[in-house]
C-alpha positions in Angstrom: -20.1 -18.4 -10.2 -18.4 -16.1 -12.9 -14.7 -15.5 -12.7 -15.4 -11.7 -11.9 -17.4 -12.7 -8.8 -15.0 -15.1 -7.5 -12.1 -12.6 -7.9 -14.4 -10.0 -6.0 -15.0 -12.7 -3.3 -11.4 -13.5 -3.1 -10.3 -9.8 -2.9 -13.0 -9.3 -0.1 -11.8 -12.0 2.0 -8.1 -10.9 1.5 -9.1 -7.4 2.3 -10.9 -8.5 5.4 -8.0 -10.6 6.8 -5.8 -7.7 6.1 -7.8 -5.1 8.1 -7.8 -7.6 11.0 -4.0 -8.5 10.8 -3.3 -4.8 10.1 -5.2 -3.7 13.3 -3.2 -6.3 15.4 0.5 -5.7 13.8 1.6 -2.1 13.7 3.4 -1.1 10.5 6.9 0.3 10.4 6.5 1.7 6.9 7.1 5.2 6.2 7.7 6.7 2.7 9.7 4.9 0.1 8.3 2.5 -2.3 6.0 0.8 0.4 8.4 1.5 3.2 10.1 -1.6 4.9 7.2 -3.8 5.6 5.5 -7.1 5.0 2.1 -7.1 3.1 -0.6 -9.6 1.8 -1.9 -8.7 -1.7 -4.6 -10.1 -3.8 -4.5 -9.2 -7.6 -5.4 -10.0 -11.2 -3.5 -9.8 -14.3 -3.5 -10.8 -18.0 -0.8 -12.6 -19.6 -1.5 -11.7 -23.1 -5.1 -12.8 -23.4 -5.4 -15.1 -20.4 -6.5 -14.1 -17.0 -5.0 -15.0 -13.7 -5.8 -14.3 -10.0 -3.0 -14.0 -7.6 -2.6 -14.1 -3.7 1.1 -13.1 -2.5 2.9 -12.6 0.7 5.6 -10.0 0.1 8.4 -8.1 1.9 9.8 -5.0 0.8 13.0 -3.3 2.2 14.3 -0.1 1.3 18.0 -0.3 0.2 18.4 3.5 0.0 16.1 6.5 -0.4 15.4 5.5 -3.9 15.9 1.8 -4.4 13.9 -1.0 -2.9 14.1 -4.8 -2.9 11.1 -7.0 -2.8 11.0 -10.6 -1.7 7.6 -12.5 -2.4 5.9 -15.9 -2.6 2.5 -16.6 -4.2 -0.2 -18.7 -5.8 -1.4 -18.0 -9.3 -4.8 -19.2 -10.3 -5.3 -19.4 -14.1 -8.8 -19.1 -15.5 -9.9 -22.5 -17.2 -8.5 -22.7 -20.8 -9.9 -24.8 -23.4 -8.3 -28.0 -22.3 -7.9 -27.6 -18.4 -6.2 -25.3 -15.9 -3.0 -23.1 -16.0 -1.9 -22.6 -12.3 1.3 -22.1 -10.8 3.3 -21.3 -7.5 6.6 -19.7 -7.0 8.8 -17.1 -5.6 10.0 -13.5 -6.8 12.9 -11.3 -6.3 12.7 -7.9 -7.7 14.7 -4.5 -7.3 13.2 -1.3 -8.0 14.0 2.4 -8.5 11.4 4.9 -7.3 10.9 8.5 -6.6 10.6 8.2 -2.8 7.2 9.9 -2.7 4.9 9.3 0.3 1.5 8.3 -1.4 1.8 8.1 -5.3 5.2 6.7 -6.1 6.0 5.8 -9.7 8.9 3.0 -10.1 10.6 1.0 -12.6 12.4 -2.4 -11.7 13.9 -5.7 -12.6 12.6 -9.0 -11.2 13.0 -12.8 -11.4 10.3 -15.5 -10.7 11.1 -19.1 -10.1 8.3 -21.6 -9.5 6.3 -24.8 -10.7 3.2 -24.7 -13.4 0.5 -27.2 -12.9 -1.3 -27.5 -16.2 -4.0 -30.0 -16.0 -7.0 -31.1 -18.2 -9.8 -33.3 -16.6 -8.8 -36.1 -18.9 -5.2 -35.8 -17.6 -6.4 -35.8 -13.8 -8.6 -38.9 -14.6 -6.2 -41.0 -16.6 -2.7 -39.8 -16.8 -1.7 -37.3 -14.2 -1.0 -33.7 -14.4 1.8 -31.9 -16.3 4.0 -30.2 -13.9 7.2 -28.3 -14.8 9.6 -25.9 -13.4 9.3 -22.3 -14.6 11.7 -19.4 -14.4 11.1 -15.7 -15.8 12.8 -12.4 -15.9 10.7 -9.5 -16.2 11.3 -5.6 -16.4 8.3 -3.8 -14.6 6.8 -0.3 -14.7 4.1 0.8 -12.2 2.7 2.9 -9.5 2.8 2.2 -5.6 -0.1 4.1 -4.4 0.0 3.9 -0.3 -2.8 4.9 2.1 -1.4 4.1 5.4 -1.6 0.3 5.7 -3.6 -0.1 2.3 -2.0 0.0 -1.1 -2.9 -0.1 -4.9 -0.2 -1.4 -7.2 -1.0 -1.2 -11.1 2.0 -2.3 -13.3 3.1 -3.8 -16.4 5.6 -6.3 -17.3 7.4 -7.8 -20.1 8.0 -11.3 -19.0 10.7 -13.7 -20.5 10.0 -17.1 -19.2 11.1 -20.5 -19.8 7.6 -22.1 -20.0 6.8 -20.5 -23.3 9.8 -21.3 -25.2 11.6 -18.1 -24.2 9.0 -15.7 -25.8 8.1 -12.4 -24.3 4.7 -12.0 -22.8 3.2 -8.7 -21.9 1.6 -8.7 -18.5 -0.7 -6.0 -17.1 -1.9 -6.3 -13.5 -3.4 -4.7 -10.6 -2.6 -5.7 -6.9 -4.3 -4.5 -3.8 -2.9 -5.2 -0.3 -2.5 -4.4 3.4 0.5 -4.2 5.5 1.1 -7.0 7.9 
């Protein structure tokens, strides 16, 4: 199955779960970046030329009318690279300045990510074990929070400074789709 079909299937499953959960749990979000709410997202992003899929659970709280804080945890699945896989798990904390709009809300922010990478080739799996290492990154972010009731679309760009690539900056372009829970 192609990576695009896998991503579409993952997005469809997450969206279906979000619809069920969203129908059962009432949202307390109104205005702000995403309001004060929890949400489940599925996404896709590129780091330089490598593709990743993501599943995250997040909580956003409005500190003021124009400042929000996001807490999150997720799993990030890298497309197979020449000699194996590049997957990672971790948690995020980010602060955002936004324009307090209800439907299309531009924002700028700064976030940190801490987690573990799981880089593994088939030979490593078979003979040596996989390389696992801690990872920390700092990233400024620019994006849009597009909110339609419980459903939202969240396109963004980041400049990520990470410990797992020798401190060199990487460009990240992404899109998350989610439902409030």
